[in-house]
C-alpha positions as CSV (number, residue, x, y, z in Angstrom):
1,G,-25.7,-58.5,-14.2
2,I,-25.8,-54.7,-13.6
3,Q,-28.7,-55.0,-11.3
4,G,-26.8,-57.5,-9.2
5,I,-23.9,-55.0,-8.9
6,V,-26.3,-52.2,-7.9
7,D,-28.0,-54.5,-5.3
8,A,-24.6,-55.5,-3.8
9,Y,-23.5,-51.9,-3.6
10,R,-26.7,-50.8,-1.9
11,Q,-26.5,-53.7,0.6
12,V,-22.9,-53.1,1.6
13,L,-22.8,-49.3,1.6
14,P,-24.4,-48.9,5.0
15,Q,-21.8,-51.3,6.5
16,I,-18.6,-49.5,5.2
17,R,-16.8,-46.3,6.0
18,L,-15.4,-44.3,3.1
19,Y,-12.2,-42.5,3.6
20,G,-8.9,-41.5,1.9
21,P,-6.4,-41.5,0.5
22,T,-7.9,-42.7,-2.8
23,N,-5.2,-44.8,-4.4
24,F,-6.3,-46.8,-7.5
25,S,-3.0,-48.1,-8.8
26,P,-2.7,-50.9,-6.3
27,I,-6.0,-52.5,-7.2
28,I,-5.5,-51.9,-10.9
29,N,-2.1,-53.6,-10.8
30,H,-3.5,-56.4,-8.7
31,V,-6.2,-57.2,-11.3
32,A,-3.7,-56.7,-14.1
33,R,-1.6,-59.5,-12.6
34,F,-4.5,-61.9,-12.9
35,A,-5.1,-60.8,-16.5
36,A,-1.4,-61.1,-17.4
37,Q,-1.3,-64.6,-15.8
38,S,-4.2,-65.8,-17.9
39,V,-2.5,-64.5,-21.0
40,Q,0.7,-66.3,-20.1
41,Q,-1.1,-69.6,-19.4
42,G,-3.0,-69.3,-22.7
43,T,-6.4,-69.1,-21.0
44,A,-7.5,-66.2,-23.1
45,A,-11.1,-67.1,-22.5
46,H,-10.8,-65.1,-19.2
47,Y,-11.7,-61.4,-19.3
48,Y,-11.5,-59.2,-16.3
49,I,-13.7,-56.2,-15.5
50,L,-12.6,-54.0,-12.6
51,L,-15.3,-51.7,-11.3
52,V,-14.2,-49.1,-8.9
53,I,-16.8,-46.9,-7.2
54,T,-15.2,-44.0,-5.4
55,D,-16.3,-41.0,-3.4
56,G,-13.0,-39.2,-3.6
57,E,-10.4,-37.7,-6.0
58,I,-7.6,-40.0,-7.1
59,T,-4.6,-39.3,-4.9
60,D,-2.1,-41.3,-6.9
61,L,-2.9,-40.0,-10.3
62,D,0.5,-40.5,-12.0
63,Q,0.7,-44.1,-10.7
64,T,-2.9,-44.7,-11.7
65,R,-2.3,-43.4,-15.2
66,Q,0.7,-45.7,-15.6
67,A,-1.2,-48.7,-14.2
68,I,-3.9,-48.1,-16.8
69,V,-1.4,-47.8,-19.6
70,D,0.3,-51.0,-18.5
71,A,-3.0,-52.8,-18.3
72,S,-4.2,-51.5,-21.7
73,K,-3.0,-54.5,-23.6
74,L,-4.4,-57.1,-21.2
75,P,-7.8,-58.8,-21.4
76,M,-9.4,-56.4,-18.9
77,S,-11.5,-53.3,-18.7
78,I,-11.4,-50.7,-15.9
79,I,-14.5,-48.7,-15.0
80,I,-14.2,-45.9,-12.5
81,V,-17.5,-44.4,-11.2
82,G,-17.4,-41.3,-9.0
83,V,-20.2,-40.8,-6.5
84,G,-20.8,-37.8,-4.3
85,E,-19.6,-34.2,-4.8
86,A,-15.9,-34.6,-5.2
87,D,-14.1,-33.3,-8.3
88,F,-13.7,-36.5,-10.3
């Protein structure tokens, strides 16, 4: 659930170093491939939720927009949460 996500985020945050560039299209396309594969295999019971927590502005904005459009007909949701003081 949501609390599990928050707990995992709080646990791992002290162990990672956040830095740029902030490219979202590769991970969106990666998850979209899983969703597309499940559609092709007829396993429509699978639904994918990609949660991206970022501390920086998107540096591949055009590619990210296209990846979102491409994924929009797949069984997946994309949630992007900005943390910190960057202009999201």
